[in-house]
C-alpha positions in Angstrom: 54.7 233.6 134.7 56.0 229.9 135.3 58.8 229.5 137.5 61.9 228.2 136.1 64.9 226.2 137.7 68.1 227.9 137.4 71.4 226.1 136.3 74.8 226.6 138.0 75.5 230.3 138.7 77.9 233.1 137.0 80.0 235.2 138.6 80.4 238.7 137.2 83.2 240.9 138.5 83.4 244.8 138.1 85.9 247.0 138.9 85.2 250.3 140.4 86.6 253.5 138.7 89.8 255.0 140.2 89.0 257.0 143.1 85.2 255.9 143.1 82.8 253.6 145.0 80.1 253.5 142.6 79.3 252.1 138.9 76.4 252.7 136.7 75.1 250.8 133.9 72.9 253.3 132.1 71.2 254.0 128.9 69.5 252.3 125.9 71.3 249.1 125.9 69.4 248.1 128.9 66.3 248.4 127.2 65.7 245.0 126.3 63.7 241.5 127.0 65.7 239.9 129.7 65.6 236.4 129.7 67.5 234.6 132.7 68.9 231.1 132.1 71.7 231.5 134.6 71.5 233.2 137.6 74.5 235.6 138.5 76.4 237.2 141.3 78.7 240.3 142.1 81.5 241.2 144.0 79.5 244.6 144.7 76.5 245.6 146.1 73.6 245.9 143.3 71.2 248.6 142.9 68.7 247.8 140.1 65.9 250.7 139.1 63.1 249.3 136.6 61.9 252.4 134.3 59.4 250.3 133.1 58.1 246.8 132.1 57.4 244.0 134.3 58.6 240.3 135.0 60.3 238.5 137.7 63.5 238.7 139.7 65.1 235.3 140.3 66.8 235.4 144.0 68.5 232.3 144.8 65.7 229.3 144.9 63.1 232.0 145.3 61.5 234.8 143.2 59.7 237.9 143.3 57.5 240.0 141.0 58.4 243.5 139.6 57.1 246.2 137.6 57.4 250.0 136.9 59.2 251.7 139.6 60.7 248.2 141.4 64.0 248.7 143.2 66.1 245.5 143.7 68.6 245.9 146.6 70.9 242.7 146.1 74.3 241.9 148.7 77.4 241.0 146.9 77.6 237.2 146.6 73.9 236.5 146.2 72.8 234.7 143.1 69.8 236.6 141.1 68.6 237.3 137.5 66.0 239.5 135.6 63.3 237.6 133.7 60.8 239.8 131.4 57.2 238.8 131.4 56.0 237.5 128.0 55.8 239.9 125.1 57.2 242.8 127.9 60.1 245.1 126.6 62.1 246.3 130.1 64.2 249.2 131.3 66.4 248.6 134.2 69.4 250.6 135.1 72.0 249.5 137.7 74.2 250.5 140.4 77.1 248.9 141.6 78.5 250.2 145.1 81.7 249.1 147.0 80.0 249.4 150.4 82.8 248.1 152.3 85.5 250.4 150.7 82.9 253.2 151.1 82.2 252.5 155.0 86.1 252.1 155.5 86.6 255.6 153.8 83.8 257.0 156.3 84.5 255.7 159.4 88.7 255.4 159.0 89.3 257.0 162.4 86.3 255.6 164.3 86.4 251.9 164.3 83.5 251.4 166.6 81.2 253.3 164.1 82.9 251.2 161.2 82.1 247.8 163.1 78.3 249.1 164.0 77.6 250.3 160.4 78.9 246.9 159.1 76.4 245.2 161.4 73.7 246.8 160.5 73.5 247.5 156.9 71.0 245.4 154.8 72.5 241.9 154.2 69.5 240.4 152.2 68.3 240.9 148.9 65.1 242.8 148.7 62.7 244.4 146.0 60.7 247.7 147.2 58.4 249.9 145.5 60.0 253.3 145.0 56.9 255.1 146.3 56.8 253.4 149.3 60.2 254.4 150.2 60.5 258.0 148.6 63.9 258.9 150.3 66.0 256.0 148.9 64.3 256.1 145.7 65.7 260.0 145.5 69.1 259.0 146.7 69.4 256.5 143.9 67.9 258.3 141.1 70.6 261.2 142.2 73.3 258.7 142.0 72.4 257.3 138.5 72.2 260.8 137.1 75.3 261.9 138.6 76.9 259.0 136.6 74.9 259.8 133.7 75.6 263.5 133.5 79.2 263.6 134.6 79.1 267.2 135.9 82.1 268.9 138.1 82.4 267.8 141.3 80.1 264.7 140.4 82.6 262.3 142.7 82.1 264.2 145.6 78.4 264.8 145.0 77.8 260.8 144.7 79.8 260.1 148.0 77.4 262.6 149.5 74.5 260.7 148.4 76.0 257.6 148.9 76.4 258.6 152.6 72.7 259.1 152.8 72.3 255.7 150.7 74.1 254.0 153.3 72.0 255.3 156.3 68.7 254.2 154.4 70.1 250.7 153.8 70.5 250.6 157.7 66.6 251.6 158.4 65.6 249.3 155.7 67.3 246.8 157.1 65.6 247.3 160.4 62.3 247.1 158.7 62.5 244.3 156.8 65.1 241.9 158.6 62.1 239.9 160.6 60.6 238.8 157.1 64.2 237.7 156.4 65.0 235.9 159.5 66.2 232.4 158.0 68.9 233.9 155.5 69.8 236.8 158.1 70.3 234.9 160.7 72.8 232.8 159.0 74.5 235.8 157.3 75.1 237.3 160.7 76.7 234.4 162.0 79.4 234.3 159.3 79.7 238.0 158.8 82.6 238.2 161.2 84.3 235.8 159.0 83.5 237.7 155.5 85.0 241.1 157.0 88.1 238.8 158.3 88.6 237.6 154.9 88.0 240.9 153.2 90.9 242.7 155.2 93.1 239.5 155.8 92.9 237.5 152.2 96.6 237.9 151.6 97.2 235.9 154.9 97.4 232.1 155.4 93.7 231.7 156.1 92.5 228.4 158.3 88.6 227.5 157.9 89.0 226.4 161.9 90.0 229.7 162.6 87.5 231.5 160.8 84.8 229.5 162.8 86.2 230.6 166.0 86.0 234.1 165.0 82.2 233.4 164.7 82.2 231.5 167.7 80.5 228.3 166.3 81.9 225.0 165.5 83.8 224.2 162.0 81.3 221.7 160.8 78.6 224.3 161.4 80.3 226.9 159.8 81.1 225.1 156.6 77.6 224.1 156.2 75.9 227.9 156.5 78.6 229.2 154.8 77.9 227.3 151.8 74.0 227.7 152.1 74.2 231.6 152.5 77.5 232.4 150.0 76.8 229.2 147.5 80.6 228.5 147.9 82.6 226.8 150.3 84.8 229.0 152.4 88.2 228.1 150.5 86.4 228.6 147.1 85.2 231.8 148.5 88.7 233.1 149.6 90.3 231.7 146.4 87.5 233.9 144.6 88.0 236.9 146.6 92.2 236.5 146.2 91.4 236.3 142.5 89.1 239.3 142.6 92.3 241.1 144.2 94.7 239.9 141.5 92.4 241.0 138.7 92.6 244.7 140.2 96.3 244.5 140.8 96.7 243.4 136.9 94.4 246.1 135.8 96.2 248.9 137.7 100.0 248.1 137.3 102.7 245.8 135.8 103.4 243.2 138.5 105.3 240.2 138.4 103.7 236.6 138.9 105.7 235.9 142.2 104.7 239.6 143.5 101.3 238.8 142.3 101.0 235.3 144.0 102.4 237.1 147.4 100.3 239.9 147.5 97.1 238.1 147.0 97.7 235.3 149.5 98.8 232.2 147.2 101.8 230.3 148.1 103.3 229.9 144.7 102.8 231.1 141.2 101.4 227.7 140.2 98.9 227.8 142.9 97.9 231.6 141.7 97.9 230.2 137.8 95.9 227.1 138.7 93.1 229.0 140.5 93.2 232.1 138.3 92.8 229.4 135.6 89.9 227.6 137.2 87.9 230.5 138.1 88.3 232.9 135.2 89.0 230.2 132.7 92.6 231.6 131.2 95.8 232.7 132.5 96.5 235.9 134.3 98.5 237.0 131.1 95.6 236.1 128.7 93.0 237.7 131.0 95.3 241.1 131.4 95.8 241.4 127.6 92.1 241.4 127.3 91.6 243.9 129.7 87.8 244.8 130.7 85.1 244.7 128.6 82.9 247.7 127.5 80.4 247.4 130.1 83.1 247.7 132.7 83.0 244.1 134.0 84.5 240.6 133.3 82.3 237.9 133.4 82.8 234.4 133.8 81.7 230.9 135.1 82.3 229.9 138.5 83.6 226.1 137.7 83.9 225.1 141.1 80.2 225.4 142.0 79.3 222.0 141.7 75.5 221.1 141.7 74.3 224.8 141.2 
């Protein structure tokens, strides 16, 4: 298949069901001929399982072929897209996992174990064959089936499988990190800043302080951050804040003044300006539309110049 040049990415924001750390996109609607014109990225870790078909998965500036039994593992904020081979109908199902939230739950009383886990989970996108990683494949299939059948205690069962999935990600990271050294090395350098932003997004954040947390210069931090995340540090912070704002808007009635304060914007006008820039409409307009049937809101990141 001929390689394509992908234009600017889209950001697709998912909202987790209340009390869960996994969201599945299942069923016949995902049987289609995939045609990637614009790569996209998510706020959560994406797991894709190809039941049948073949084609290419674009991963940033690179791409890898897929076929029946391929599993894609793509961290949040990494641009990607699926493109079916000519004449090929494909069936993918997808699972989105709030890894950070789940790790926080698992290790709430053990900050050292939490830090070690965050440091060692897979942080680069990979495609693997299900037959080569049977344990990981079985766990992913089990989580998909729990979401599909929705039996009693499905949330508790899914959480148990998620814990096994987490350990398998760590093992996979150990076995694949050597093959992804350039991206992994940069990702590891800025990981402390990403974790700090996730926990302190509502506070006043300075880029110089984020660079200091990573023990690198501000100039170097800005450069490798853009290479890894495809956003500047400020754009990423504002996107995280808008993600959090969307969560608050969906879950509760809240004034714009309170919302701006809760997500770290200095004023309502700053909140509304960034919301409009990223989402394309005002917070009130967005809330009226709620979420789409597939459980996510899709909008272009207009700040991504040149991508």
